[in-house]
N, C-alpha and C positions, 0 to 999 in steps of 0.2 A: 578660817576657811576664806576662800576666796570668793566674793557675791559676785553672783551671776543674774541678768536679767533676762529671763526666761516668761514671765509671768508681766513683762511691761503692757502696759495697755495699748490696744490695737485699734486706732484711730481707723474707722469705714465712713465714708459719704455715702446717703442713702441719695440713691437714684430713683427714677420712672418705674424704672422696673423693679423695684423692691416693694412698691406700694401696689394698694387694691382698689378697687373702683371708686373707694371712697379716698382717696386719696395718701389715707392712713400705710405703716409700715404693713405689709402681709406678714402673719403668725409665723409663716414658713420661713419667711427673709431672716428671721431671727436667729434661727437656728444655724442656717450658711453663716453668718455672721461668727456665732461661736464656734464653727467648724473651722471658718480662717482661724481667729483667733487662739484654737488648739493644736491646729497644725504648725502657726509661728512659735508656738511653745514646745513643740517636738525642734523645732529647727534649731531654735535659742540654745537647748539642750544638747546640740550636735546631733542629735538624733534623726539622721536621712530614712525619708519611709521607704523611696524607694529600695535602698538599699538592705535595709530591713527585709523587707519582701525577699531580697534575692538571696538573704542568706549570711549578711553578713555579721549575725549575731549566733551563727550556729544554723538552725533550721530556719525556713521562710517563718518570718512572723510580723505581722498586723494589729493595729488597732481597730474595737470595735466600740459603738455606744452599745452597752447592756439597756443602762435605763437614764430616763431624766425625767425630772420633776420642775416643769417650769411654770413661773410666777409672773403675768403678763399684768405689770401695773400700769404704765400710761403707753400712750402710744409715741411714738415718731411719725416724721413726718416727710416728704420729698425736701432735701438739700439741708437736712440736719445732719450734724458731724458727730456721732456717735462714739462712746469709747467702750471697749469691752476688755474688761478684766479679769483676771482667773486664776486662780488660787489651788492650791493642791492642800486637801484636806486629811484625806487617808490613802495608803498604800499600803493596798494585800499583796496575797501573793502573785496572783494575777493578774488585780486590778489598780484600781486608783478613782479616787472619788473626788472630784472638782469642784469646788464654786463658780459661776460664773455671772456677769454683771453685767448688762449692756447700760450707759449711761448717755446723755444730754446734758454735758458740763460736769454739774453734782447731784443730777436731778436720777434717781433710781429710774429706769421703766421698763427692766424685766432681770429676773433672779433665775436661775435655774443649778440643779445640783444635777452634776452628772457620773455616772460609773463607765468606765472605760474599761475593757477589758483587752488582754493580751491572746492572742488567737495562731495558732498553727493548724495549718490544713483539717479548717472547719471548726473546730474545738479550742477552748481554753487551755491556755498553758502558762505555768509559770514564769515571771519575769526575767529574762535573763541577767544574770550579775552584773554587766557592765551596764545594761538596761536599767536596772533596778538601783544603782548607785547614782546616775544622773537623778534618777526622781526621787532616791531619798535627800536632795540638797535640796527639793523643793518642799520641804516640809517645817509647818508653823515652830517643830522645836528645833531646827536642823542649825551646825552654828560652822 
């Protein structure tokens, strides 16, 4: 099987707007950083979110965060260059579970376990086969 690079790390520079009054990265900024990395993962898989919402996979679908368990371990500061890593842990009928890590060089700052659900018309729905196939390539045991 061809190796794809949907989980390549995403580099993010910390700007003043990402920090709070103390000069440290505000906790919600990490959520935005991780969202960007998930979006880039979809893009690398060839999944166009606008096309999916327009019905490219049948019915209009989109992805939402169902749950997130975040462990903030160390702070980042303005001008830090961070890396967001995304790894697929599980693939369910309508969902996938990811682990995301925010690092400064090799130093782990934040770790999150994120459950994403496929939604159609406000309700969870099974992943369309062509979408599921793309996600299957990200599983640790896929070859």
